[in-house]
C-alpha positions as CSV (number, residue, x, y, z in Angstrom):
1,X,107.7,95.5,149.9
2,X,108.2,92.5,147.9
3,X,111.5,91.8,146.2
4,X,112.2,92.1,142.5
5,X,115.1,90.0,141.4
6,X,116.6,89.7,137.8
7,X,118.5,86.5,136.8
8,X,120.0,85.4,133.6
9,X,118.8,81.9,133.0
10,X,120.2,79.4,130.4
11,X,117.4,77.2,128.9
12,X,118.5,74.5,131.4
13,X,118.5,76.7,134.3
14,X,115.0,78.1,133.6
15,X,113.3,74.9,133.1
16,X,115.2,72.3,135.2
17,X,112.6,70.6,137.5
18,X,110.4,73.7,137.3
19,X,106.7,74.4,136.1
20,X,105.1,77.6,135.2
21,X,101.3,78.4,135.4
22,X,99.3,81.1,133.5
23,X,96.4,83.0,135.0
24,X,92.9,82.2,133.2
25,X,92.4,85.9,132.0
26,X,95.7,85.8,130.2
27,X,95.7,85.8,126.4
28,X,96.0,82.5,124.4
29,X,99.0,81.1,122.9
30,X,99.1,83.3,119.7
31,X,102.5,82.6,118.1
32,X,102.3,82.0,114.1
33,X,104.0,79.8,111.8
34,X,106.3,82.8,110.9
35,X,107.3,83.5,114.6
36,X,108.2,80.0,115.2
37,X,110.1,79.5,111.9
38,X,112.0,82.8,112.4
39,X,113.1,81.8,116.0
40,X,114.3,78.4,114.9
41,X,116.2,79.7,111.8
42,X,117.7,82.4,114.0
43,X,118.9,79.7,116.4
44,X,120.1,77.4,113.6
45,X,122.0,80.2,112.0
46,X,123.6,81.5,115.2
47,X,124.8,78.0,115.9
48,X,126.1,77.2,112.3
49,X,128.0,80.5,112.5
50,X,130.3,78.7,115.1
51,X,130.0,75.0,114.2
52,X,132.7,73.3,112.2
53,X,132.5,69.8,110.6
54,X,134.0,67.5,113.2
55,X,133.1,69.7,116.2
56,X,132.0,67.5,119.2
57,X,129.3,68.6,121.6
58,X,131.9,69.7,124.1
59,X,133.0,72.5,121.4
60,X,129.6,74.0,121.6
61,X,130.5,75.2,125.2
62,X,132.7,77.8,123.4
63,X,130.3,79.0,120.8
64,X,128.5,82.4,121.2
65,X,125.5,82.8,123.3
66,X,122.0,83.8,122.0
67,X,119.8,86.0,124.0
68,X,115.9,85.2,124.0
69,X,114.8,88.5,125.7
70,X,113.2,88.5,129.2
71,X,110.1,87.0,131.1
72,X,108.5,88.2,133.9
73,X,107.4,85.6,136.8
74,X,105.6,86.2,140.0
75,X,105.5,83.5,142.7
76,X,102.1,82.8,144.4
77,X,100.9,79.8,146.5
78,X,104.1,78.0,145.9
79,X,103.7,78.3,142.0
80,X,105.4,80.1,139.2
81,X,103.1,82.3,137.4
82,X,104.1,83.8,133.8
83,X,103.1,87.4,133.8
84,X,105.1,87.9,130.6
85,X,106.9,85.3,128.4
86,X,104.2,82.6,127.8
87,X,104.6,82.6,124.0
88,X,108.4,82.2,124.3
89,X,108.2,79.5,127.0
90,X,105.4,77.7,125.3
91,X,107.2,77.8,121.9
92,X,110.5,76.7,123.5
93,X,108.7,73.6,125.2
94,X,107.2,72.7,122.0
95,X,110.8,72.9,120.4
96,X,112.5,70.8,123.3
97,X,109.8,68.1,122.8
98,X,110.6,67.8,119.2
99,X,114.4,67.8,120.0
100,X,113.8,65.2,122.7
101,X,112.1,62.8,120.4
102,X,114.7,63.2,117.7
103,X,117.6,62.6,120.2
104,X,115.7,59.7,121.8
105,X,115.3,58.2,118.3
106,X,119.0,58.6,117.7
107,X,120.1,57.2,121.2
108,X,121.7,60.5,122.1
109,X,122.6,60.7,125.8
110,X,121.4,64.4,125.7
111,X,117.7,63.0,125.6
112,X,118.0,62.4,129.4
113,X,119.1,65.9,129.9
114,X,116.3,67.5,127.9
115,X,113.6,65.2,129.8
116,X,113.5,67.0,133.1
117,X,113.2,70.3,131.3
118,X,109.8,69.2,129.8
119,X,108.3,67.7,133.0
120,X,109.4,66.9,136.7
121,X,108.5,64.0,138.8
122,X,105.8,65.0,141.3
123,X,105.3,62.0,143.7
124,X,105.5,59.6,140.7
125,X,103.3,61.7,138.3
126,X,104.8,63.9,135.4
127,X,104.1,67.5,136.1
128,X,104.9,69.2,132.8
129,X,106.6,72.6,132.7
130,X,103.7,74.2,131.3
131,X,101.3,73.5,134.1
132,X,98.0,74.8,132.4
133,X,95.1,72.2,132.7
134,X,93.8,72.8,129.3
135,X,97.0,72.3,127.7
136,X,98.5,69.5,129.6
137,X,96.8,66.7,127.6
138,X,98.1,68.1,124.1
139,X,101.6,68.4,125.7
140,X,101.4,65.0,127.0
141,X,100.1,63.7,123.6
142,X,103.1,65.5,121.7
143,X,105.7,64.3,124.3
144,X,104.6,60.8,123.7
145,X,104.2,60.8,120.1
146,X,100.5,60.2,120.2
147,X,97.7,61.6,117.9
148,X,95.8,64.3,119.1
149,X,92.7,65.9,117.8
150,X,92.5,69.6,118.5
151,X,88.9,70.0,116.8
152,X,86.6,71.9,119.2
153,X,89.5,72.8,121.6
154,X,90.5,76.2,122.6
155,X,92.7,78.4,120.3
156,X,95.7,77.7,122.2
157,X,95.6,73.9,121.9
158,X,95.0,74.1,118.3
159,X,98.0,76.6,117.8
160,X,100.2,74.3,120.0
161,X,99.4,71.4,117.5
162,X,99.9,73.7,114.4
163,X,103.2,75.2,115.7
164,X,104.6,71.7,116.6
165,X,103.9,70.6,113.0
166,X,105.5,73.7,111.8
167,X,108.6,72.7,113.9
168,X,108.6,69.1,112.3
169,X,108.4,70.5,108.9
170,X,111.0,73.5,109.0
171,X,113.8,71.1,107.9
172,X,116.1,71.6,111.0
173,X,117.4,68.1,111.2
174,X,118.4,67.8,107.6
175,X,119.9,71.2,107.8
176,X,122.1,70.5,110.9
177,X,123.2,66.9,109.9
178,X,125.9,65.6,112.2
179,X,125.7,68.8,114.1
180,X,122.4,68.0,115.7
181,X,123.6,66.7,118.9
182,X,126.0,69.7,119.3
183,X,123.1,72.1,118.4
184,X,121.1,70.5,121.4
185,X,123.9,71.0,123.9
186,X,124.3,74.5,122.7
187,X,120.6,75.4,122.9
188,X,120.5,74.0,126.5
189,X,123.5,75.8,127.8
190,X,124.2,78.8,125.6
191,X,120.8,80.1,124.8
192,X,119.2,82.2,127.8
193,X,116.9,84.9,128.9
194,X,116.5,87.3,131.9
195,X,114.1,85.9,134.2
196,X,112.5,89.1,136.5
197,X,111.1,87.3,139.4
198,X,109.0,88.8,142.2
199,X,106.8,87.6,144.9
200,X,104.2,90.3,144.4
201,X,101.6,90.3,141.6
202,X,101.3,94.1,141.9
203,X,105.1,94.3,141.3
204,X,105.0,92.0,138.4
205,X,102.2,93.9,136.6
206,X,103.9,97.0,137.2
207,X,107.1,95.9,135.6
208,X,105.1,94.4,132.6
209,X,103.3,97.9,131.9
210,X,106.6,99.8,132.4
211,X,108.4,97.7,129.8
212,X,105.6,97.6,127.5
213,X,104.1,101.1,127.6
214,X,106.8,103.6,128.5
215,X,109.4,104.7,126.0
216,X,108.4,102.4,123.1
217,X,111.7,101.9,121.0
218,X,111.7,102.8,117.3
219,X,110.8,99.7,115.2
220,X,113.1,98.7,112.4
221,X,110.5,100.2,109.9
222,X,110.6,103.6,111.8
223,X,114.3,103.6,111.5
224,X,114.4,102.8,107.9
225,X,111.9,105.8,107.4
226,X,114.2,108.1,109.4
227,X,117.2,107.1,107.2
228,X,115.3,107.4,104.1
229,X,113.7,110.8,105.1
230,X,117.1,112.1,106.2
231,X,118.3,112.6,102.4
232,X,115.2,114.4,101.2
233,X,116.3,118.0,101.4
234,X,112.9,119.6,99.9
235,X,110.4,120.3,102.7
236,X,107.4,119.7,100.5
237,X,108.8,116.3,99.2
238,X,109.8,115.4,102.7
239,X,106.3,115.8,103.9
240,X,104.9,114.0,101.1
241,X,107.1,111.1,101.4
242,X,106.4,110.8,105.2
243,X,102.8,111.1,104.7
244,X,102.6,108.4,102.2
245,X,104.8,106.2,104.1
246,X,102.8,106.6,107.2
247,X,99.6,106.0,105.3
248,X,101.0,102.6,103.8
249,X,102.3,101.5,107.2
250,X,99.0,102.1,108.9
251,X,97.2,100.3,105.9
252,X,99.6,97.2,106.6
253,X,99.1,97.2,110.4
254,X,95.4,97.7,110.5
255,X,94.5,95.5,107.5
256,X,91.9,92.7,107.9
257,X,89.8,92.1,111.0
258,X,92.9,91.4,113.2
259,X,95.5,94.3,113.3
260,X,99.1,93.1,113.4
261,X,101.8,95.5,114.6
262,X,104.4,93.4,112.9
263,X,102.9,93.2,109.5
264,X,104.8,96.2,108.3
265,X,108.0,94.4,109.3
266,X,107.1,91.3,107.5
267,X,106.3,93.1,104.4
268,X,109.4,94.9,104.3
269,X,111.5,91.8,104.7
270,X,109.5,90.0,101.9
271,X,109.9,92.9,99.7
272,X,113.8,93.6,100.1
273,X,114.4,89.8,99.9
274,X,112.5,89.4,96.7
275,X,113.8,92.5,95.0
276,X,117.4,92.9,96.2
277,X,118.9,90.0,98.1
278,X,122.0,89.0,95.8
279,X,123.6,86.7,98.2
280,X,122.8,83.9,100.9
281,X,124.7,82.2,103.6
282,X,126.6,79.3,102.3
283,X,125.2,76.0,103.2
284,X,128.3,74.9,105.4
285,X,129.3,75.0,108.9
286,X,131.1,78.4,109.7
287,X,129.3,80.3,107.1
288,X,128.3,83.9,108.0
289,X,125.1,85.6,107.2
290,X,124.6,87.5,103.9
291,X,121.9,89.6,102.3
292,X,119.2,87.0,102.6
293,X,119.7,86.4,106.3
294,X,120.6,90.2,107.1
295,X,117.5,91.4,105.7
296,X,115.6,88.9,107.8
297,X,117.2,90.2,111.0
298,X,118.1,93.9,110.7
299,X,117.0,95.2,107.2
300,X,117.3,99.0,108.3
301,X,120.8,98.3,108.8
302,X,121.3,96.2,105.8
303,X,119.7,99.2,103.5
304,X,122.2,101.6,105.0
305,X,125.1,99.2,104.0
306,X,123.7,98.4,100.5
307,X,122.1,101.5,99.5
308,X,123.6,101.4,95.8
309,X,122.0,97.9,95.4
310,X,118.6,99.3,96.5
311,X,119.2,102.5,94.6
312,X,118.8,104.9,97.5
313,X,120.9,107.5,98.9
314,X,120.1,110.7,97.0
315,X,117.1,112.8,97.6
316,X,115.3,111.9,94.5
317,X,115.8,108.2,94.9
318,X,114.7,108.1,98.2
319,X,111.6,110.2,97.5
320,X,110.7,107.7,94.6
321,X,111.2,104.6,96.8
322,X,109.0,106.0,99.6
323,X,106.3,107.4,97.4
324,X,106.1,105.0,94.6
325,X,108.0,101.5,95.2
326,X,107.1,101.2,98.9
327,X,103.4,101.8,98.5
328,X,103.2,99.8,95.2
329,X,104.8,96.5,96.7
330,X,102.8,97.0,100.0
331,X,99.6,97.0,97.9
332,X,100.7,93.8,96.2
333,X,101.6,92.2,99.6
334,X,98.3,92.8,100.9
335,X,96.6,91.5,97.7
336,X,98.8,88.5,98.3
337,X,97.5,88.2,102.1
338,X,93.9,88.5,100.9
339,X,93.9,86.0,98.3
340,X,95.8,83.7,100.8
341,X,93.0,84.1,103.2
342,X,89.9,84.3,100.8
343,X,89.5,81.9,97.9
344,X,89.7,84.4,95.1
345,X,88.8,84.0,91.4
346,X,91.9,84.0,89.1
347,X,94.1,83.8,92.3
348,X,93.2,80.2,93.6
349,X,96.8,79.2,93.8
350,X,97.7,81.7,96.5
351,X,94.9,80.1,98.6
352,X,96.3,76.6,97.9
353,X,99.7,77.4,99.0
354,X,98.7,79.2,102.1
355,X,96.6,76.2,102.9
356,X,99.7,74.3,102.8
357,X,101.4,76.7,105.0
358,X,104.1,77.7,102.5
359,X,105.8,80.7,104.3
360,X,107.9,82.0,101.6
361,X,105.0,82.6,99.2
362,X,104.8,86.4,99.8
363,X,108.5,86.8,99.2
364,X,108.6,84.9,96.0
365,X,105.5,86.4,94.7
366,X,106.8,90.0,95.0
367,X,110.2,89.0,93.2
368,X,108.7,89.3,89.7
369,X,106.7,92.6,90.1
370,X,108.1,95.9,88.8
371,X,106.5,99.1,90.1
372,X,105.6,99.9,86.5
373,X,103.2,96.9,86.1
374,X,99.7,97.8,85.8
375,X,96.9,95.7,87.9
376,X,96.3,93.1,85.0
377,X,100.1,92.4,84.9
378,X,100.4,92.2,88.7
379,X,97.5,89.6,88.6
380,X,99.2,87.6,86.0
381,X,102.6,87.6,87.5
382,X,101.2,86.5,91.0
383,X,99.0,83.9,89.5
384,X,101.7,82.4,87.5
385,X,104.2,82.3,90.2
386,X,101.7,81.0,92.7
387,X,100.7,78.2,90.2
388,X,104.3,77.3,89.8
389,X,104.8,77.0,93.6
390,X,101.5,75.0,94.1
391,X,103.0,72.4,91.5
392,X,106.5,72.5,93.0
393,X,105.2,72.1,96.4
394,X,102.7,69.2,95.8
395,X,105.1,67.2,93.8
396,X,107.6,67.4,96.8
397,X,105.2,66.6,99.5
398,X,103.7,63.6,97.9
399,X,107.3,62.3,97.6
400,X,107.8,63.0,101.4
401,X,110.3,66.0,100.6
402,X,110.2,68.6,103.1
403,X,109.1,72.0,102.0
404,X,109.5,74.0,105.3
405,X,111.0,77.2,106.0
406,X,114.5,76.2,106.6
407,X,114.5,73.4,104.0
408,X,113.7,75.5,101.0
409,X,115.2,78.7,102.0
410,X,118.1,78.5,99.5
411,X,115.8,77.3,96.8
412,X,113.5,80.3,97.1
413,X,116.3,82.7,97.1
414,X,117.6,81.1,93.7
415,X,114.0,81.4,92.3
416,X,113.5,85.0,93.5
417,X,116.9,86.0,91.5
418,X,115.6,83.9,88.4
419,X,112.4,85.7,88.2
420,X,113.3,89.2,89.5
421,X,111.3,91.7,87.6
422,X,110.8,89.6,84.5
423,X,108.1,90.4,81.9
424,X,105.0,88.3,82.1
425,X,106.0,85.9,79.0
426,X,109.4,85.6,80.1
427,X,108.4,84.6,83.8
428,X,106.2,82.0,82.3
429,X,108.8,80.6,80.1
430,X,111.3,80.4,83.2
431,X,108.6,78.8,85.5
432,X,107.6,76.3,82.8
433,X,111.0,75.3,81.9
434,X,111.9,74.8,85.7
435,X,108.8,72.2,86.0
436,X,109.7,70.5,82.9
437,X,113.4,70.1,84.1
438,X,112.3,69.1,87.7
439,X,113.5,65.7,89.0
440,X,110.6,65.5,91.3
441,X,107.3,64.7,89.8
442,X,103.9,62.8,90.8
443,X,105.4,59.8,89.4
444,X,108.5,59.9,91.8
445,X,112.0,61.1,92.0
446,X,114.7,58.7,90.8
447,X,117.5,60.7,92.5
448,X,115.7,60.5,95.7
449,X,114.5,57.1,95.6
450,X,110.8,58.1,96.0
451,X,107.8,56.5,94.3
452,X,105.4,59.4,93.8
453,X,101.7,59.6,94.6
454,X,100.8,56.0,94.3
455,X,103.2,55.3,97.2
456,X,101.7,58.2,99.5
457,X,100.4,57.0,102.8
458,X,98.7,58.8,105.7
459,X,101.3,59.5,108.5
460,X,102.3,62.3,110.7
461,X,104.2,64.2,108.0
462,X,101.9,63.6,105.2
463,X,98.4,64.2,106.9
464,X,98.1,67.9,106.1
465,X,99.3,67.2,102.5
466,X,96.9,64.3,101.9
467,X,94.0,66.4,103.3
468,X,95.0,69.1,100.7
469,X,95.4,66.7,98.0
470,X,92.0,65.0,98.5
471,X,90.3,68.4,98.6
472,X,91.7,69.4,95.4
473,X,91.0,66.1,93.7
474,X,87.5,66.4,95.0
475,X,86.9,70.0,93.9
476,X,88.5,69.3,90.6
477,X,86.1,66.4,90.0
478,X,83.0,68.5,91.0
479,X,84.1,71.5,88.6
480,X,84.8,69.3,85.6
481,X,81.4,67.7,86.1
482,X,79.3,70.9,85.9
483,X,79.4,71.7,89.7
484,X,80.6,74.7,91.5
485,X,84.1,75.0,93.1
486,X,84.0,74.7,96.9
487,X,87.4,73.8,97.7
488,X,87.5,76.5,100.4
489,X,84.6,74.6,102.1
490,X,86.3,71.2,101.9
491,X,89.2,72.5,103.9
492,X,87.4,74.9,106.3
493,X,88.1,73.4,109.7
494,X,86.0,75.9,111.6
495,X,82.9,75.2,109.9
496,X,80.3,73.0,111.8
497,X,80.7,69.3,110.6
498,X,84.1,70.0,108.9
499,X,85.3,67.5,106.4
500,X,87.5,64.6,107.5
501,X,89.8,62.0,105.9
502,X,87.8,58.7,105.7
503,X,89.5,55.4,105.5
504,X,87.6,53.2,103.1
505,X,89.1,50.0,105.0
506,X,88.0,50.0,108.5
507,X,90.7,49.6,111.2
508,X,90.0,46.1,111.6
509,X,93.1,44.0,110.6
510,X,91.3,40.4,111.0
511,X,88.7,41.6,108.6
512,X,91.3,42.0,105.8
513,X,93.7,39.2,107.1
514,X,93.1,37.2,103.8
515,X,94.1,40.2,101.8
516,X,97.5,41.0,103.3
517,X,100.6,39.2,104.5
518,X,100.6,40.8,108.0
519,X,99.4,43.8,110.1
520,X,102.2,46.0,108.9
521,X,101.2,45.4,105.3
522,X,97.5,46.1,106.4
523,X,98.4,49.4,107.8
524,X,100.2,50.3,104.5
525,X,97.6,49.3,102.3
526,X,94.8,50.9,104.5
527,X,96.6,54.2,104.6
528,X,97.5,54.6,101.1
529,X,95.9,57.6,99.4
530,X,94.1,55.2,96.9
531,X,91.8,54.0,99.9
532,X,91.2,57.6,101.3
533,X,88.2,60.0,100.5
534,X,87.0,63.2,102.3
535,X,83.6,63.0,104.0
536,X,81.7,65.2,106.6
537,X,82.8,64.4,110.1
538,X,79.5,63.1,111.2
539,X,79.5,60.5,108.1
540,X,82.9,59.6,109.0
541,X,82.3,59.0,112.7
542,X,79.0,57.3,112.0
543,X,80.4,54.7,109.4
544,X,84.2,54.3,109.8
545,X,84.2,50.8,111.2
546,X,81.7,49.3,108.8
547,X,82.6,47.2,105.9
548,X,82.9,48.8,102.4
549,X,79.6,47.1,101.4
550,X,77.9,48.9,104.2
551,X,79.4,52.2,103.7
552,X,79.0,52.4,99.9
553,X,75.3,53.5,100.0
554,X,76.3,56.5,102.3
555,X,79.3,57.3,99.9
556,X,76.9,57.6,97.2
557,X,75.2,60.6,98.8
558,X,78.4,62.5,99.1
559,X,80.8,64.3,96.8
560,X,81.4,62.8,93.5
561,X,84.9,61.8,94.3
562,X,83.7,59.6,97.1
563,X,80.6,58.6,95.4
564,X,82.6,57.5,92.3
565,X,83.3,54.2,94.2
566,X,79.5,53.3,93.9
567,X,77.4,52.6,90.9
568,X,75.0,55.5,91.8
569,X,77.5,58.2,90.7
570,X,77.2,56.9,87.1
571,X,73.6,56.6,86.7
572,X,72.4,60.1,87.3
573,X,75.4,62.2,86.6
574,X,75.7,62.8,82.8
575,X,78.4,65.6,83.1
576,X,80.4,63.5,85.4
577,X,80.4,60.6,82.7
578,X,81.3,63.2,80.0
579,X,84.3,64.4,82.1
580,X,85.4,60.8,82.3
581,X,85.1,60.0,79.0
582,X,86.6,63.4,77.8
583,X,89.7,63.0,80.0
584,X,90.0,59.0,79.6
585,X,90.0,58.8,83.5
586,X,89.8,55.3,85.4
587,X,86.9,56.2,87.4
588,X,85.1,53.0,88.2
589,X,82.5,51.7,90.8
590,X,83.1,48.6,93.0
591,X,81.0,45.9,94.6
592,X,83.8,45.4,97.1
593,X,87.1,47.2,97.8
594,X,90.1,44.8,98.2
595,X,94.0,45.3,97.5
596,X,93.4,45.0,93.9
597,X,90.7,47.6,93.6
598,X,92.6,50.1,95.9
599,X,95.7,49.5,93.5
600,X,93.5,50.6,90.6
601,X,92.4,53.7,92.4
602,X,95.9,54.6,93.0
603,X,96.3,54.9,89.5
604,X,93.2,57.2,89.3
605,X,94.8,59.5,91.9
606,X,97.8,59.5,89.7
607,X,96.0,60.5,86.7
608,X,93.9,63.2,88.4
609,X,97.0,64.6,90.1
610,X,98.7,65.2,86.7
611,X,95.6,67.0,85.6
612,X,95.1,69.1,88.6
613,X,98.8,70.1,88.8
614,X,99.4,70.3,85.1
615,X,102.2,72.6,83.7
616,X,99.8,74.0,81.2
617,X,98.2,75.8,84.2
618,X,101.3,78.0,84.3
619,X,101.3,78.5,80.5
620,X,97.9,79.7,80.5
621,X,99.1,83.0,81.9
622,X,101.1,84.0,78.8
623,X,99.6,87.3,77.1
């Protein structure tokens, strides 16, 4: 009989000079943006509860530990195979790559400690700790800071890229400040898990099935239901409340084409934070978790401790919450999820924010709702708040201001409190006033020293947002010129021949050497948003190295925003010309496209951005 050995491993002990394989029949790497953000935010919160300004990395050895759960490993033909735990090990690897690159950039000594946790030296060749053939190229590219195109690759590879970008955008570095190096040492030595190792596949899978199939523990949602039902004395009311709760939970979990057993829990967190969170952890070292964080980690216990805040505890109050409030907010939550996935007339901004991967959208959108709202009021409130977020997000991203989970958590808590259960017109007034008083705009941010959209350039941070911005400008130009709104098609990466960002200038420095002082200036000009358009991938690939004069006839056959660089767009498009005249926009065609022409185009981008993300869009939802 093979041995079964459990070991507690710190991150360092688990990954030091080791590699793990995954059987081909195992499922893909599936972690979502929410999964990765919650893990890293929990880690940051645990660290910050102990860290004090001025602490050295050595002090981190005395901080409390953090437990990541367990993994199951079987040993076969000299290799370690992950039977259970690939989601966490993959995510942990991505996080370590991110921290390694940050540490190396800052010349932290800990960079050399992280390196052998990501790969080991196998006779002069790097063997990454995730030894999965299909995933090695993307892991190698991320480790080396290289661009990697996941289009056409398996789901796991695309998810790996997406989750790494999420890690970059969470705002961890800004949040930790001077504590970054101490955090890394704490992560490596105080964060750990149980590794259950066996040399028998049969034992490994038996353990896996036992841990996942037998004696399934109650979920936080189950425990919340039990607590609320416990105070409902009337048998008929108890049965009714239980039935409605179970029906609502079933609808949440089974919604859409891919059921999600955690969707009910995600909803409850969003609902309780939006409607009841009065406090949040101070943004300083040593602060303790408050409402906002406690709801995110143990909402069933938080409600017990805050029954008066939520308005529960009595039989009547609990019955009301279970039969009216809970189903009402769940329906609204699913409406948000649906509009986030499907481009819905009247709720387009929800789709926009979801495309920008804004995790806090559901929480913030539920804040203004009241169970007494009718369907029209719900739609108006959702649309108005989502439109505000759309403008707020894009103003920041064009100025290189991060809008990730951790970076904006405090701002979203404040916003939820400000708009909580407000009537439509009062809600609109609050949102409009906030936009008018905002220091960050498409012109820039004086306080942050940012230059706005005209200084926006394509790089690792901005790529996703420039892609979104170009799709919005393109769709807006279409609609204003009498064409259908196909924004969802412009951003659909799964369709055949999806749209790509096209540089008007080819990547040929010598061709433009007379226009710029050096190669650095060439890259700056070439990547500026004024010299970018969206084109189908086959057109992009076919003509990207050609001159503007050679490309322009092909631009003329594409969407109006790209075609507007050419004379053809103005000859047979009367509604397009009317749009230009009506709005006084600086569209114009070019015979050649140098620095001066691109500078003109940057101003057009600014003019269009101010219209696409106009504050008047929020004002339009008044009743």
